[in-house]
Backbone as a ProteinNet text record, in pm:
[ID]
protein_1_A
[PRIMARY]
XXXXXXXXXXXXXXXXXXXXXXXXXXXXXXXXXXXXXXXXXXXXXXXXXXXXXXXXXXXXXXXXXXXXXXXXXXXXXXXXXXXXXXXXXXXXXXXXXXXXXXXXXXXXXXXXXXXXXXX
[TERTIARY]
85.2	0	89.7	57.6	136.7	79.5	162	119.3	112.8	41.8	27.2	161.7	255.1	384.7	479.9	436.9	519.9	590.4	578	642.8	552.1	609.1	532.2	514.6	406.8	380.1	472	532.1	620.7	538.4	598.4	528.2	512.8	405.5	386.4	501.7	539.4	652.2	610.5	480.3	433.6	411.9	426.8	406.6	282.7	208.5	88.4	89.7	31	10.4	-121.3	-140.5	-252	-388.2	-405.8	-535.2	-568	-467.2	-491.4	-521.2	-449	-473.3	-608.9	-651.3	-775.8	-899.1	-888.1	-1003.2	-999.9	-902.9	-896.5	-977.4	-1012.7	-1091.8	-1014.9	-884.2	-805.6	-795.5	-829.5	-828.6	-953.8	-1059.2	-1181.3	-1251.3	-1326.2	-1397.5	-1302.6	-1183.7	-1084.4	-1050.8	-1052.5	-1029.5	-1139.2	-1263	-1375.1	-1365.8	-1328.8	-1310	-1199.1	-1091.5	-978	-1019.7	-1092.6	-1128.6	-1242.5	-1342.7	-1464.9	-1486.9	-1420.8	-1448.3	-1331.8	-1210.4	-1094.2	-1066.5	-1019.3	-974.2	-833.6	-786.1	-652.3	-545.4	-565.9	-471.8	-468.2	-583.4	-589.3	-523	-541	-474.9	-323.3	-276.6	-132.5	-79.4	-157.8	-117.5	-108.9	-205	-200.7	-76.7	-48.9	68.8	197	206	324.6	340.4	229.6	235.4	285.4	235.7	281	429.7	473.3	615.5	702	654.4	729.3	741.5	633.6	637.2	730.6	724.1	807.7	955.9	990.4	1130	1189.5	1106.5	1157.8	1245.5	1222.4	1302.8	1373.6	1490.4	1556.3	1611.3	1627	1679.4	1579.1	1451.6	1346.9	1291.2	1270.7	1226.4	1074	1005.6	859.7	799.2	876.3	821.4	929.9	886	976	896.3	967.4	905.7	926.8	817.2	824.6	702.2	719.9	610.9	542.8	623.6	573.6	482.9	491.5	406	477.3	448.2	502	424.7	496	434.5	481.5	388.7	416.2	400.5	477.1	466.1	327.7	268.5	132	114	206.9	197.2	208	289.7	302.8	170.3	105.1	-24	-131.1	-130.7	-228.2	-215.2	-93.3	-68.1	-96.6	-68.9	-71.3	-178.2	-237.2	-325.7	-446.8	-517.5	-639.5	-610.7	-508.5	-479.6	-437.6	-366.8	-325.4	-445.5	-535.7	-653.6	-741.6	-771.9	-856.6	-785.1	-653.1	-576.8	-578.1	-579	-586.5	-719.8	-828.8	-958.4	-959.5	-893.6	-883.3	-801.3	-694.7	-611.4	-690.8	-775	-855.7	-975.2	-996	-1111.6	-1242.8	-1248	-1367.1	-1412.8	-1542.2	-1597.7	-1613.5	-1540	-1540.5	-1678.9	-1752.9	-1885.3	-1983.9	-1974.8	-2063	-2033.7	-1906.4	-1870	-1911.4	-1898.9	-1942.6	-2094.1	-2168.1	-2313.8	-2354.4	-2283.2	-2312.3	-2289.9	-2180.2	-2151.6	-2255.1	-2297.8	-2400.2	-2530.6	-2571.5	-2694.9	-2684.4	-2569.5	-2550	-2564.3	-2505.5	-2515.6	-2658.7	-2724.9	-2863.1	-2954.8	-2938.3	-3024.8	-3001.9	-2889.5	-2861.1	-2918.2	-2971.7	-3025.5	-3170.6	-3220	-3359.4	-3455.5	-3413.3	-3501	-3540.8	-3451.3	-3479.7	-3582.8	-3595.6	-3689.1	-3830.6	-3844.4	-3975	-4062.2	-4189.8	-4284.6	-4372.9	-4371	-4452.7	-4582.2	-4692.3	-4824.3	-4854
-116.9	0	123.1	219.6	340.1	450	504.7	615.9	744.1	842.4	969.6	1040.9	1016.8	1082.1	1013	906.3	837.9	715.6	686.8	569.4	447.3	334.4	210.8	161.6	90.6	31.2	-88.5	-99.5	-213.4	-340.1	-452.3	-579.3	-615.5	-687.4	-728.3	-816.6	-799.6	-875.8	-998.5	-1025.1	-1143.6	-1122.5	-999.4	-969.3	-882.5	-906.4	-828.9	-787.8	-672.2	-642.2	-705.2	-717.4	-797.5	-746.5	-615.4	-561.7	-601.8	-603.9	-645.9	-794.8	-876.2	-1019.7	-1054.7	-980.5	-1012	-996.7	-927	-911.1	-1009.7	-1099.9	-1199.1	-1322.1	-1399.3	-1520.8	-1623	-1628.6	-1729.6	-1701.1	-1581.7	-1554.4	-1608.8	-1634.3	-1692.4	-1599.6	-1660.4	-1581.2	-1520.6	-1577.1	-1518.5	-1376.4	-1351.1	-1216.7	-1120.4	-1167.3	-1082.9	-1054.6	-1155	-1133.1	-1031.2	-1044.8	-953	-810.1	-791	-655.8	-593.9	-672.4	-614.1	-635.8	-733.1	-763.7	-725.7	-748.5	-725.6	-577.1	-546.1	-410	-391.8	-269.9	-245.5	-313.9	-321.1	-389.7	-539.2	-599.5	-740.8	-766.8	-674.8	-687	-681.3	-595.9	-588.6	-719.5	-785	-913.6	-1019.1	-1019.5	-1113.5	-1087.9	-961.6	-927.3	-971.7	-948.7	-989.1	-1140.5	-1211.9	-1358.4	-1408.2	-1349.1	-1388.1	-1354.9	-1242.4	-1206.6	-1308.2	-1350.9	-1449.6	-1581.7	-1623.7	-1746.5	-1728.4	-1612	-1586.4	-1584.3	-1538.2	-1528.4	-1661.9	-1764.8	-1897.4	-1956.9	-1916.1	-1964.9	-1845.6	-1805.9	-1684.9	-1699.6	-1824.2	-1843.8	-1800.7	-1815.9	-1776.2	-1641.8	-1555.4	-1419.7	-1413.3	-1447.6	-1448.4	-1311.5	-1220.4	-1089.4	-982.7	-863.3	-748.2	-621.3	-520	-392.2	-295.8	-256.8	-168.3	-78.2	46	144.1	160.1	161.5	184.6	73.3	-46.4	-156.8	-289.4	-387.8	-521.4	-587.3	-647.9	-718.9	-863.6	-956.4	-1098.9	-1163.2	-1269.1	-1342.7	-1406.9	-1402.2	-1448.7	-1596.2	-1680.6	-1823.4	-1845.9	-1767	-1775.5	-1740.7	-1634.9	-1595.4	-1700.1	-1759	-1865.3	-1980.5	-2008.6	-2122.5	-2090.1	-1967.3	-1938.1	-1839.9	-1760.5	-1651.4	-1702.3	-1799.5	-1847.2	-1902.6	-1986.2	-2046.6	-1941.5	-1838.3	-1733.2	-1649.8	-1617.2	-1537.9	-1615.5	-1740.9	-1819.3	-1848.8	-1867.2	-1885.4	-1760.8	-1644.7	-1519.3	-1508.7	-1547.9	-1544.7	-1640	-1753.9	-1847	-1785.3	-1714.6	-1646.2	-1538.1	-1465.5	-1358.6	-1413.5	-1545	-1612	-1552.1	-1536.4	-1484.9	-1586.7	-1598.6	-1687.8	-1607.9	-1647.9	-1573.4	-1571	-1681.9	-1685.2	-1593.9	-1584.4	-1494	-1348.3	-1314.3	-1176.7	-1139	-1234.8	-1207.8	-1190.3	-1272	-1258.1	-1122	-1077.1	-945.3	-835.9	-843.9	-743.5	-746.6	-867.8	-880.2	-817.6	-846.4	-788.1	-637.4	-588.4	-443.2	-375.8	-438.3	-382	-391.2	-502.6	-520	-416.4	-393.5	-297.1	-154.2	-128.2	5.2	27.5	-77.7	-63.9	-20.5	19.6	62.9	-55.2	-172.6	-289.9	-322	-303.8	-334.3	-237.4	-121.1	-19.7	-35.5	-117.7	-138.2	-224.3	-192.9	-273.2	-347.4	-478.6	-562	-597.7	-591.5	-623.2	-769.1
0	0	0	-80.4	-94.5	-5.3	81.9	165.1	82.5	131.2	61.2	46.7	139.3	133.9	37.5	-26	-122.4	-69.7	59.4	117.9	112.1	144.8	145.8	287.8	309.6	440.1	457.8	575.2	599.6	619.9	586.7	599.3	746.4	780.9	920.4	967.5	1092.8	1145.4	1225.2	1237.1	1307.4	1455.3	1503.4	1644.3	1661.2	1769.4	1799.3	1945.4	1975.2	2115.9	2158.9	2288.8	2339.9	2294.9	2286.6	2245.2	2101	2014.2	1876.6	1868.4	1945.1	1940.2	2000.8	2102.6	2172.8	2083.3	1972.3	1883.4	1767	1765	1658.1	1695.5	1595	1616.3	1699.5	1683	1754	1903.8	1948.6	2092.8	2160.7	2083.3	2138	2235.6	2326.2	2426.1	2528.4	2540.1	2629.8	2585.5	2455.8	2404.7	2444.5	2441.3	2484.4	2633.8	2711.3	2854.8	2879.2	2804.2	2819.3	2786.5	2677.1	2633.3	2712	2749.8	2804	2952.5	3012.9	3152.6	3244.1	3198.8	3284.5	3304.9	3424.7	3454	3397.2	3395.1	3340.8	3427.5	3556.8	3645.7	3614.3	3590.7	3556.1	3420.3	3326.8	3196.4	3211.6	3302.1	3328	3384.8	3468.2	3525.5	3416.4	3323.7	3211.4	3126.3	3097.6	3018.8	3088.9	3219.6	3295.6	3295.9	3304.3	3301.6	3166.6	3060.1	2926.4	2906.8	2960.3	2951.8	3026.2	3141.7	3219	3143.3	3078.8	2998.5	2879.3	2816	2698.1	2733.2	2851.6	2891.6	2935.4	2948.4	2986.5	2877.3	2753.7	2641.9	2576.7	2630.5	2579.5	2437.5	2390.1	2254.7	2148.5	2180.6	2085.6	2128.2	2033.2	2061.1	2052.4	2163.7	2164.8	2192.1	2253.2	2288.9	2273.6	2237.2	2236.7	2264.6	2311.7	2347.1	2231.8	2169.1	2052.7	2051.7	2016.7	2011.1	2147.3	2252.6	2388.8	2442.1	2384.6	2429.3	2405.1	2489.5	2466.8	2355	2262.8	2151.2	2154.6	2126.9	2135.6	1998.2	1976	1850.8	1842.8	1725.8	1706.5	1745.2	1705.4	1738.3	1889.4	1955.6	2100.7	2167.3	2120.1	2177	2151.2	2032	2003.4	2101.8	2140.8	2230.1	2377	2420.6	2564.1	2610.4	2523	2565.8	2644.1	2590.4	2656.4	2795.1	2805.6	2936.1	3038.5	2995.5	3088.4	3132.9	3041.4	3078.4	3174.9	3143.7	3233.5	3364.6	3359.4	3482.1	3568.8	3505.5	3580.3	3653.9	3590.1	3657.8	3776.4	3762.2	3873.4	3986.1	3949.6	4047.8	4121.3	4048.5	4107.9	4186.2	4177	4239.2	4188.9	4059	3991.1	3888.8	3871.7	3771	3641.2	3538.9	3412.6	3349.4	3356.8	3293.5	3366.2	3497.2	3571.3	3536.2	3530.8	3498.4	3356.9	3263.1	3125.7	3121.3	3196.3	3200.7	3257.6	3358	3415.5	3312	3238.1	3134.8	3022.4	2983.2	2878	2925.3	3048.8	3102.2	3114.4	3155	3167	3030.3	2926.9	2792.4	2739.7	2765.7	2720.5	2783.7	2912.1	2980.4	2933	2872.9	2821.4	2681.3	2618	2482.5	2484.8	2368.8	2355.6	2367.3	2323	2326.4	2470	2562.2	2703.2	2760.4	2700	2751	2693.8	2588.5	2527.8	2617.7	2620.9	2698.1	2601.7	2610.9	2524.4	2595.6	2522.5	2582.4	2571.5
[MASK]
+++++++++++++++++++++++++++++++++++++++++++++++++++++++++++++++++++++++++++++++++++++++++++++++++++++++++++++++++++++++

């Protein structure tokens, strides 16, 4: 793709930050939990856990810090993201399905359909 300034877009390097990966199909419902249910502190804990796993194998470069954010290799996230997110909920002693149901109900009640009265 050609930019307006005459330059070209660089090719993807295979690394994603967590917010970008959480909206992909391969993140599953764990991505929705990460984006819509977790607090920023809980997201930081997930990121720190993934960094710790990535640093266990220093020969392979699973994570790097670029553009003011940690970015992880896509294949690494496919393998570890779901288990880390669900493990974090277990650590927090929270039921992920209950919290998701609460968020769904909160969003539903904010819509116009919830305000309609059916006879």
